[in-house]
C-alpha positions in Angstrom: 105.7 207.2 42.2 104.7 207.2 38.6 102.0 205.3 36.8 103.7 201.9 36.5 101.9 199.1 38.3 103.2 196.0 40.0 101.4 192.8 39.0 101.2 190.4 42.0 100.7 186.8 41.2 99.9 184.0 43.7 97.4 181.3 44.6 97.0 182.5 48.2 94.5 185.4 48.0 95.2 186.5 51.6 99.0 186.7 51.0 98.3 188.6 47.8 96.1 191.1 49.6 98.7 191.6 52.4 101.4 192.1 49.8 99.2 194.6 47.9 98.5 196.5 51.1 102.2 196.7 52.0 103.2 198.0 48.5 100.3 200.4 48.5 101.6 201.9 51.7 104.9 202.4 49.9 103.1 204.3 47.2 102.8 201.6 44.6 99.7 200.6 42.6 99.1 196.9 42.2 97.1 194.4 40.2 96.4 191.0 41.7 96.2 187.7 39.8 95.4 184.5 41.7 95.0 182.0 38.8 95.9 181.5 35.2 92.7 183.2 33.9 93.2 186.4 35.9 97.0 186.3 35.1 96.3 185.9 31.3 93.8 188.8 31.4 96.2 191.0 33.3 98.9 190.3 30.7 96.6 190.9 27.8 95.0 194.1 29.1 97.4 195.3 31.8 99.0 198.4 30.3 101.6 200.0 32.5 102.9 197.0 34.3 106.4 197.9 35.4 107.1 194.8 37.4 105.7 191.4 38.4 106.1 189.5 41.6 105.2 185.8 41.4 104.7 183.6 44.4 105.4 180.3 42.7 103.8 178.1 45.4 100.7 176.3 44.1 101.3 176.8 40.4 102.2 174.0 38.0 104.7 174.1 35.1 102.2 176.2 33.0 103.4 179.2 35.0 106.7 179.2 33.0 104.7 179.9 29.8 103.4 183.1 31.5 106.9 184.0 32.6 108.0 183.7 28.9 105.2 186.0 27.9 106.3 188.5 30.5 109.8 188.3 29.3 108.6 188.8 25.7 106.6 191.9 26.8 109.6 193.3 28.6 108.1 193.0 32.0 110.7 192.3 34.6 109.7 189.8 37.3 110.8 188.3 40.6 109.9 184.8 41.7 109.1 184.1 45.4 109.5 180.5 46.6 108.6 178.9 49.9 111.9 177.0 49.9 115.4 177.1 48.5 115.7 174.9 45.4 118.5 174.9 42.8 116.1 173.5 40.2 113.5 176.2 40.8 116.1 178.9 40.8 117.5 177.6 37.4 114.0 177.3 35.9 113.1 180.8 37.1 116.3 182.3 35.5 115.9 180.3 32.4 112.4 181.6 31.9 113.5 185.2 32.4 113.2 186.0 36.1 115.3 189.0 37.2 115.7 187.4 40.7 114.4 185.0 43.2 113.5 185.4 46.9 112.8 182.8 49.5 110.0 183.1 52.1 109.8 184.6 54.6 110.7 187.8 52.9 113.1 190.3 54.5 111.0 193.4 54.2 113.8 195.9 53.8 115.6 193.8 51.2 112.3 193.2 49.3 111.4 196.8 49.2 114.9 197.9 48.1 114.7 195.4 45.3 111.2 196.6 44.3 112.4 200.3 44.4 115.4 199.5 42.3 113.5 197.5 39.7 110.8 200.2 39.5 113.4 202.9 39.0 112.6 204.7 42.3 
């Protein structure tokens, strides 16, 4: 499916691993970042990132700075939230998110969105 990678960002390492395994079974290559340090490193050195998926739970407002960096680099991204929130949705879109999903994810909808954003 090409050489573009999906950058997965989230505090919960188990969820990151499950998401990575799911996307790998769909033919995608992933990079995982569980904290600001690994996220910053991925953004600095991660060539070929075609999309980022951010599980916003557990991050503070500094995550928006990273979102701005992704937008500046032309990396489209989706925000995943554990709850519906107008404020979070507005913040996500203001900082460049291409969409927002609420947990639990509908697998087919999620995969269709990923395929569309990755140009598959």
